N, C-alpha and C positions, 0 to 999 in steps of 0.2 A: 667233687666238682660235677655237676648238673649238666648233660650232653643235650643239646637238642639240634638233634641233625635229621631234617624231614622237610616236605613240600609245604611251602609257605603258609595253603591252607589248612594244613595238620597246624603247624605250628597257632598260629593266630587260635584257634579252637583252645589251643591249651594258655594260651595267655589269659582267653577269657574265664577258664577255669582258675585259674592262677587270681585274676581279680575277683571274682568269686569267692577265692577263700580267705584273701586279703579283706574284705568287707564282712566278711563275718568271725572276725578275730580283732577288734579295734585295738588289741596291743598290740599286734605284729602291725610295727612300721618301720620296718630293712627288709631287704631280699634276707632269706636265713640261708642259702648255699649259694656259692659259685655259680655260675650258669654261663655257659658256650652256646651262643644261640649261630647257628647257621642260615642265612639269608639267600636263596638265589638269585643269580641275574633277574632282572626287569625289565628288560627294552621300553616297552612303553611307559615306564618310569625314567629309563634315560640313562639305565647302567645294566654293560653288556656282562659286565662280570658278579661273580658273590661276593657276597663279605661277613667278615666273623664280628658278632658281638660278644665280649667278653663283660660281664654284669659281678664285681665280687660281691662276696658276702657282707653283709653288714650298710651295703648302695642303704641310703633311707628312699623312703616314700614322701611325695606331696613333697617336696623341699627342693630349692631350686641348685642345680648342679653343674657342670660343666661336662662335657662330653670329650674323652681326649679322641684324636685319632693319630694312629700311625701306620705311616705306609710300608707296606709288607715289602721284606729284601732276601730275596732265597741263597744269593750270593754265589750262584750260579745260572747258566742257559740251563733252558729244558723245555721241549717241546707237550712235557704230558702238565696240565692244569694240577696234576695229583700232589706232585711234585713239589709246586708252589705253593698249595693248600696245606700241606702238612707240614711247611715251614712259617707262614702264617698263623695257623692254632699255636704251632711254640712260641710264636711272637707275641699271641692275645693271652696266652692261658698258661704258658709254661718257665720261659725264661727269657727275660728283655726288659730292658728301662721303665718301656710303659705298662710293662703287665703290673711292675714293683710299685709305679704310681697310681696305676686305676688301683690296687691293691691296699695302697695304705691310704690314701685320700676318700676311699669308697664311692668311686665315681666310675661308672661305664666307659668302654675301651671298644672305637672301631677300627677293624684293620681287613684294607682291600685284599681280596684277592688278585692282584694281576699280574698275568703270564710274565716270563720274561724268555721268547722264543726264538732256541735255538736255529732255527732256520729264518730268523731275521735278527742274526747276531751282534747287528749296528743299533739295533732300537733299542738303549736301556730305559725300559719301562720302569725300571724300579729307581733309577734316578730322575725321571723325568725330563732325559734330553730333546735335543730338536728334531731327532727322527722322529722319535712318539709325537708330540705336538704338532707334527705336520703329518702323521700317518692319516691314510682317510678310511681306513678298514673297520669295521663297526666296531669289535670288541677292543681295537686299541683307539680309536680315534676318540682326541680331547679326554684325555684317563682324568685329568685335572677337573674338568665336567662332570665326569662320571661320577669320582670321588664326592663332589657336592650334593649327589643327586641321589646318592648312599646315603649321604649324614641324613639330608632331608628323609628318606623313610626311615632312619634309623630312630631318629627324634620322634616318629608316631609312633612304632614300636615302642618303644621306651613312653611315650604319652600313655599310652594304651596297659601298660605294667604299672604306671600312678609314679612314673621316676619322670620329673621336669629337667628339664637340659635347657641351658642359656639357649639364645639364637649362634649366637659364637661360641668359638669350640677350641679347645687346647690342639695344640700340634707337639708331635713329638719323635725325632728321629737322630738313628746314627749311623754312620758311613753312608753306604746309597741312598738308604732315608732319610737324613739327613739331606743331604742333597735337594730330592725331593721336595722334604720339605720347605728347604731354603726357598726354591725355585717357586714352589706352590703359595711362597707367601707373597713371589713378587705380583703374583698374578692375580691372586683375590687377598689383596690384606683388610680389607674391609670383614670379612669373615672367620677374622682369626682373634684370640684375646690372648692370648701368650703361646710362645713356642720354646723349646730347649732343642738344642741340635748340638751331636757332637762326633767327630771322628770323619772331616769331609774332605779328605786329603789335603786338605788347610785353604780351599780354593770354594769363596764364599761367590755368588751372584754380585757383579759391581750394580751398585745402582747408580749409575752414570751411563751416557751415552760413548765416552771416550775417556781414552787413559795413553796419558804421552802423546795426544793428536792420532792417536789409532782406534777405529771406529770399535766395539765391543756390541755384537750381535749377541740376542738371546742363543745359548744360557749363561753364556761371559758377564755380559751387560743389558743395557736396555736401547741400543741405538736402534733397531727393527721391531720393539716392543709393540706399538698401535698398527704396525704392517699386521703384523703374527696374532695379536687379539683381538683387532678391531675399535682400541684406546689408548687415552696415553696411562703409563706407568703413575700410579696415584702417589706420590712421595710421601707426601706431610702425611695420608692415613698408613704409609709404611709405618714412619717414626714413630706411629703410637703405638706399634706392637710391642709390649717387653720382648727381649729375648736373653738366654740363657745361652749362649757360645761356649764349646769345650774340648780341648783334647790335649791328650797325650802329650809328653815332651818329647815320648823316644818314638810317634806317631811316625813312621815312614809309607803308609800305604798311601799308593801315588796313581790314584786311575787318570789323571790326566794324562800319563804317556800311554795311555790306550786305546786303541781306536774305537772298541767302545761306549768309551766314555765322552771323545772328544775327536775332530779330524783333524787333519796333520798343520790347518792354516788353524783351526784355534789353536793349539798345541802350541804354536809360535807362537799366537798372539800371547798365553800366557805364560810360556816359560820365559819371553822377552821384557814383560811389560810386570809380570804380578810378582813372578817367581817361580825360579826352576825345579824348585824343592818344597814339600811340603812345609816345611815350618819354616819357610821363606815367606812363602805364599800366605801363611796363616797369619805374618806379623804383617804384610801389607795389606791385608784385607780389614784387621782390626784398626789398622791406620786410616783407610777410606771411610770403615763406617763412624769412627771415630768423628773423623774432619766435618763430615755432613749429618752429623746428631742424629744417628739410629739408635734407637732406645734400646742397647746390646749391653751386658754384662759378659766380659770375658774371661775366660777360668783357664791356666794352662793347669795343668797333674804333672809334677815330676815321677821317672820313675816308670811312665805307664807309654806304654805304645797302643795298637788298634786296638784296646778292648776296654771295656767297662770294668767299672770297681765298684764296692761298695762306699766308698766316701763319694763318687760321682753320681749313684744311683740318690744318695742322703740326700745333695745336694739342688738334682732336680727336683726329687719331690716335695723342699723347702722353698722351694723357686716356683712352682705350681700354685702350694700352698698359700702362701704370698699371695697371688694374684685371685684366689678364691676367695680372700679376705679383703679384697678392695672392691 
């Protein structure tokens, strides 16, 4: 693994050296070794947090690829950004579904280093909850837009390395990062080529304003979508995103019942109208998505709880591979 941990100016100098070495040897048409690139925050470019770019060995040069994006998920609160960075590095380069997809398909992987501050316990950044969407502080303000700017920056870095990626990108997530990905796809459906998510507490965002006559505000549904995001939910665009959505049949990890994920009012709406437990919710969300023709394939894995297996990893890899071939 080649680690590049440095300030942007030094990093860009190394990129130039790499490009020269590529040009000098016409036989080299792939990246020779795994590389982990740390990119510092750049407020002038619109992102107030760092991100990590993993480029696997064998990534082809001068061939159109797709960038894979997986939001970071530390799994706990901490005011130390180094704690979140450590987990993001592990996700990007060591152990995650996203890393497996990146390594097997030879495509770059971007992981943001978003904080999940202990001093603001209800701001569930890693799940893109309502609190963080309404947050006004520079570091946490509209982290969905920050992520888009990170992606734009990464595209330029990759281009400088002769790695070409499509304007649309893949997204992947498990647990909180699956919830982030699900919600992000509602806000920016035109940006995503395909997505895969699993272990999301059985609760998907509902692509409608009401259920049983009850209004569904973000992040449960789309009732106040235009008020928050300044435009209508583009359901026709959202329907075009191929999605692979999976859960373990034994998964009982239920974030819905905790205050950092939902308010008491939101929790009551979900429990009363969508389901009071993970598996009940999952079945209800499948029914809703199917009835309104969302382009999603649902898969349930027996004897699996809140974790991933090699079978799951393989199916996610095969799903993204099929999208690369279309």
